[in-house]
VEXDO-409239 format. One line per 5 residues: their letters; for each residue x, y, z of N, C-alpha, C. Coordinates in steps of 0.02 Angstrom, whole numbers. Example, Ala and Ser with C-alpha at 12.3 -4.5 7.8 and 13.67 -1.06 7.14 Angstrom:
VEXDO-409239
as> 660,-284,390,615,-225,390,660,-165,390 | 642,-112,354,684,-53,357,645,2,394;
END
This chain:
VEXDO-409239
mpfne> -469,939,2796,-442,1004,2777,-493,1057,2796 | -476,1104,2840,-523,1158,2859,-545,1199,2798 | -608,1219,2800,-639,1256,2746,-660,1325,2771 | -643,1377,2732,-653,1447,2754,-699,1486,2708 | -732,1536,2739,-770,1586,2702,-751,1654,2729;
vciyq> -737,1700,2683,-730,1770,2699,-786,1804,2661 | -828,1840,2697,-886,1872,2667,-882,1947,2678 | -888,1986,2625,-885,2058,2628,-956,2085,2621 | -978,2123,2672,-1044,2154,2671,-1035,2229,2663 | -1071,2258,2615,-1074,2331,2606,-1143,2353,2630;
vkpqk> -1144,2383,2689,-1206,2399,2724,-1225,2472,2712 | -1290,2483,2701,-1316,2551,2695,-1298,2589,2759 | -1271,2650,2753,-1251,2687,2813,-1307,2693,2865 | -1368,2704,2843,-1423,2711,2890,-1444,2645,2922 | -1417,2589,2897,-1433,2522,2923,-1376,2491,2963;
aeefe> -1321,2528,2973,-1262,2500,3007,-1278,2476,3078 | -1313,2517,3117,-1330,2497,3185,-1375,2436,3185 | -1424,2434,3140,-1469,2377,3134,-1430,2314,3115 | -1383,2320,3068,-1342,2264,3046,-1301,2237,3105 | -1269,2281,3142,-1228,2259,3199,-1270,2225,3252;
almle> -1329,2252,3266,-1374,2221,3315,-1396,2152,3291 | -1412,2147,3227,-1433,2084,3197,-1377,2032,3202 | -1316,2052,3185,-1260,2005,3188,-1245,1984,3260 | -1252,2030,3307,-1243,2011,3378,-1297,1961,3399 | -1357,1972,3376,-1412,1925,3390,-1398,1857,3358;
ardfl> -1371,1856,3298,-1358,1794,3261,-1295,1758,3286 | -1255,1791,3326,-1190,1763,3347,-1197,1694,3380 | -1241,1687,3428,-1250,1622,3461,-1271,1568,3411 | -1316,1587,3366,-1338,1541,3314,-1279,1520,3270 | -1240,1568,3248,-1183,1553,3205,-1132,1509,3242;
esqtg> -1119,1526,3305,-1069,1488,3344,-1092,1417,3359 | -1157,1404,3354,-1183,1337,3370,-1180,1289,3310 | -1156,1312,3254,-1155,1269,3194,-1104,1213,3201 | -1125,1154,3182,-1083,1095,3186,-1019,1105,3145 | -962,1090,3175,-898,1092,3140,-865,1161,3139;
llslr> -897,1211,3168,-867,1278,3167,-803,1280,3208 | -749,1305,3178,-685,1311,3211,-670,1383,3233 | -692,1431,3193,-677,1501,3208,-730,1546,3176 | -746,1601,3211,-794,1649,3186,-771,1719,3206 | -767,1764,3159,-746,1833,3172,-787,1880,3128;
lfkrg> -806,1937,3156,-839,1990,3118,-804,2055,3137 | -785,2094,3086,-758,2159,3102,-783,2211,3052 | -782,2274,3075,-802,2330,3034,-740,2366,3011 | -738,2382,2947,-680,2419,2920,-682,2489,2951 | -630,2505,2988,-627,2569,3021,-562,2606,3011;
hridl> -516,2575,2974,-450,2605,2963,-427,2592,2891 | -378,2630,2870,-346,2619,2805,-272,2634,2813 | -233,2608,2767,-161,2620,2768,-137,2628,2696 | -91,2674,2685,-63,2683,2618,12,2670,2620 | 43,2672,2561,113,2654,2554,158,2701,2595;
eqire> 142,2764,2597,183,2811,2637,182,2792,2711 | 125,2775,2737,120,2754,2806,161,2691,2819 | 159,2646,2772,197,2583,2779,272,2598,2779 | 294,2639,2732,365,2656,2728,389,2691,2791 | 347,2733,2820,365,2771,2880,349,2735,2945;
elppr> 325,2673,2939,306,2632,2997,254,2667,3041 | 206,2700,3008,153,2735,3043,92,2689,3051 | 52,2700,3102,-8,2659,3111,-60,2676,3059 | -108,2632,3049,-163,2647,3002,-202,2708,3025 | -232,2742,2977,-274,2801,2991,-346,2779,3000;
aitrv> -380,2811,3047,-451,2797,3056,-490,2826,2997 | -541,2789,2977,-587,2814,2926,-636,2860,2961 | -642,2921,2937,-682,2971,2972,-750,2986,2941 | -761,2960,2880,-826,2972,2850,-845,2912,2807 | -910,2904,2799,-937,2850,2757,-950,2879,2688;
vksvk> -922,2848,2637,-932,2872,2569,-994,2841,2538 | -997,2777,2533,-1053,2743,2500,-1085,2691,2546 | -1043,2655,2584,-1068,2602,2626,-1021,2592,2685 | -1046,2558,2735,-1004,2537,2792,-986,2464,2777 | -922,2448,2777,-900,2381,2758,-886,2339,2819;
yvlfw> -909,2277,2816,-898,2228,2868,-869,2165,2836 | -828,2130,2874,-799,2067,2851,-816,2013,2901 | -846,1959,2877,-861,1901,2918,-814,1846,2895 | -780,1816,2943,-736,1759,2929,-762,1701,2971 | -772,1644,2939,-785,1584,2978,-752,1524,2946;
efdtk> -731,1478,2989,-693,1420,2967,-727,1357,2995 | -732,1307,2953,-763,1243,2972,-714,1186,2963 | -728,1132,2997,-684,1073,2991,-692,1038,2924 | -751,1044,2892,-762,1012,2827,-806,1057,2782 | -803,1045,2717,-847,1080,2670,-920,1062,2683;
ehyga> -932,1000,2703,-1001,978,2715,-1032,1015,2774 | -994,1024,2828,-1021,1062,2884,-1032,1136,2865 | -987,1162,2825,-996,1230,2799,-1061,1236,2760 | -1073,1188,2714,-1134,1189,2674,-1197,1186,2716 | -1196,1144,2768,-1254,1139,2813,-1265,1205,2850;
aqknl> -1211,1237,2872,-1216,1301,2907,-1245,1355,2861 | -1225,1355,2798,-1252,1403,2750,-1328,1394,2743 | -1350,1332,2737,-1421,1319,2732,-1457,1345,2794 | -1429,1333,2852,-1459,1356,2914,-1463,1433,2917 | -1409,1466,2895,-1408,1539,2895,-1461,1566,2847;
ygsyw> -1464,1539,2787,-1512,1563,2738,-1584,1550,2759 | -1594,1499,2801,-1661,1484,2825,-1681,1524,2886 | -1635,1565,2912,-1651,1601,2974,-1640,1676,2968 | -1578,1698,2966,-1561,1769,2970,-1550,1803,2902 | -1546,1765,2849,-1521,1794,2787,-1564,1852,2760;
ksiea> -1630,1846,2760,-1671,1900,2732,-1661,1966,2770 | -1654,1962,2834,-1642,2022,2875,-1574,2052,2860 | -1523,2009,2851,-1456,2033,2835,-1458,2067,2766 | -1488,2034,2718,-1490,2059,2650,-1525,2127,2645 | -1574,2139,2687,-1610,2203,2686,-1566,2262,2706;
clivp> -1509,2248,2739,-1463,2300,2761,-1411,2318,2708 | -1406,2279,2655,-1351,2285,2607,-1368,2330,2548 | -1317,2364,2521,-1328,2404,2461,-1318,2362,2398 | -1278,2310,2402,-1267,2263,2347,-1261,2193,2377 | -1270,2141,2337,-1259,2073,2364,-1188,2066,2391;
hdkyl> -1181,2026,2442,-1116,2017,2474,-1068,1978,2428 | -1004,1988,2441,-951,1949,2407,-930,1893,2453 | -923,1833,2425,-900,1775,2463,-836,1749,2432 | -788,1735,2474,-725,1703,2453,-719,1639,2492 | -716,1583,2457,-717,1517,2488,-655,1478,2470;
gerif> -630,1438,2517,-574,1395,2501,-548,1357,2562 | -505,1309,2547,-473,1270,2600,-412,1307,2626 | -400,1299,2690,-344,1333,2722,-277,1306,2696 | -231,1351,2682,-163,1331,2662,-118,1329,2724 | -122,1380,2767,-86,1379,2831,-124,1418,2882;
END
């Protein structure tokens, strides 16, 4: 059963470029983890409200940073064991640098894929 993590990072606005550069640097390392099936990172850059949905309008671009720049990392592994090993590898390599960019500890959502 594939195992997933969705991680929400709230990055200090003045550290956004550093965070993106760090994640680009870490990409090859992350992609080399045993059992990795999928890896995606995106920056929240749009929002949508009920009126836009009702009117079938596209999402609006976010034009200013209020408190933090939000990023979402998604990765999926073939097993929980491979996921656990990848976490250990990440924490032993890039984690302190990532953590220095954050305003609060990251949120992690973990679970097995339903579909």
